[in-house]
N, C-alpha and C positions, 0 to 999 in steps of 0.2 A: 341556433336557428329558431328553436321554439320561441325564445324570448323576442327575437327580431320580428317574427310573424305574429306574436301575441297569441300563439296557439295554446289552448288550455292544457293539452297533454301531448307528449311526444308521439303517441299513437296516431295522432291526426296527420303526421307528416308522412307523405307517401311518394312513391316514385313509379314511373311508367317504364316498362321493359318490353322490348320487342323480342318475341320468342318465335323460333322457326321449327316446324315439324320436319326433322331431318329424315324421317322414314315415310313421308307422304308418297303415295304412288306417283309415278311419272306424269300422269295427266293432271295432277294438282300442282299448279305452278303459281297461283295467285290467291286472292282473298275473296273471290266471287261467291263462294259457298261458306257462310259463317259457321256452319256445323262441321265442315271439314276443310279448313283453310290451311294454306301453307304457312301463314303467319298469324300471330295474335299479339295484341298489346295487352300486357298484364299490369294492372295497377295494384301495388302491394305496399304495405307500410315499410318505411325505411328500416326499422329495427327487426322486421320479420324475415324469416328464412323461407324463400320460395320453395315450394314442394312441386317439382315438375311431374312427379308420379301422380299427384292428385289431379293435375290438369289432364294428363293422359287418360286417367280413369274417367274423368268427367266427359271428355270428348268421345271416348269409346261408348259410354252410356248414351250420350247425346245422339249418336248415330245408330241407336237401337241395336248395338252390338253387331251390326251388319258389316262394318269395316273391321278387319282383323286388328286386334290390340297391338300387334307388332308393327302396324302402320302408323303408330303414334309414338314419337320420341321428341319431346319438347326440349330445346336447348336455346340458350341466349343467341340471338342472331348476331352475326359479325357486324362490327361497327359500320362498314361500308354499305351493307345491305339495309341496316336500320336507317342510316342517313338517306339512302335512295328512296326508301319507302315512306319515311315520315317527313323528311326535310329538316330534321333536327339532329344536331351532333350529340355524341355521347354525353350523358349527364344533363341533357336538356330536352329529352324526349317527353312529349305530351301527346295525349290522344286528341287534343283540341287543335284543329287546323292541320291535320296530317295531309300530306300529298296523296296518299293512298287510303282508301276506305278499308281499314283493317279492323276485323272484329275485336271487341274489347272484352276483357275478362277483369272483373274487380274481385279482390279477395273479400270473402264473406265477413272477415273480421272488421273491415272498414265500415260495412253496412250496419254492424252491431255496436258501433261506438255510441256512447251515451249522448255525445253531441252530434247533431245532424250537420256536421261540417268537417271537411278535411282539406288538406293542402297537397297539391301535386305540381310537378314541373310545369314551367310556363313557356318553354321553347327557347330559352336562353339559360346558360348555366346558373346565373345568379338571379333568375326570375322565378317566382313561385305564384301559383294561382290558388286562391281559396274559394271553395264553393260548397253549397249545401249538398250533402250526399243525396238527398231525395231529388234534387234538381238534376244532379249528374245521372242518376238512375233513369229518370224520366227522359232526359235529352239523348243519352247515348244507348239506352237499352242494352247494357252490357250483360254478359253472362256472369252471374254471381256464383263464385266457386270457393270452397274452402281450400285455399292453396298455400297456406302458410302454417 
């Protein structure tokens, strides 16, 4: 894939994952509060291992520790929920053009790449979008979290 995209390094290849907070209180059913949303889209490098505990700790701190830590349990959203929220099938999820305005988290490692450029899913299984990291950060205002 790296050669096809002419990416400088494999670390530039990323994926978008819809995560669900399975322990959110019953009144949190949507994405209207970015600080305490039922769902998040997480952009992480293909080769990285996602650390859900880091996301949990970030969200706990983001809420000034006023929401009990036990109210955060981030898991991969079921495929049908992900499709309904984003409009994209499994392995085609992207945060660009989603049906729902879901808060975005980008792994800090992506923002620290030497190149100001990364690739992510483009809405179709075999489609990838390349963009400047700085432009992505400016356009989407994601939470930057060390989550790998």
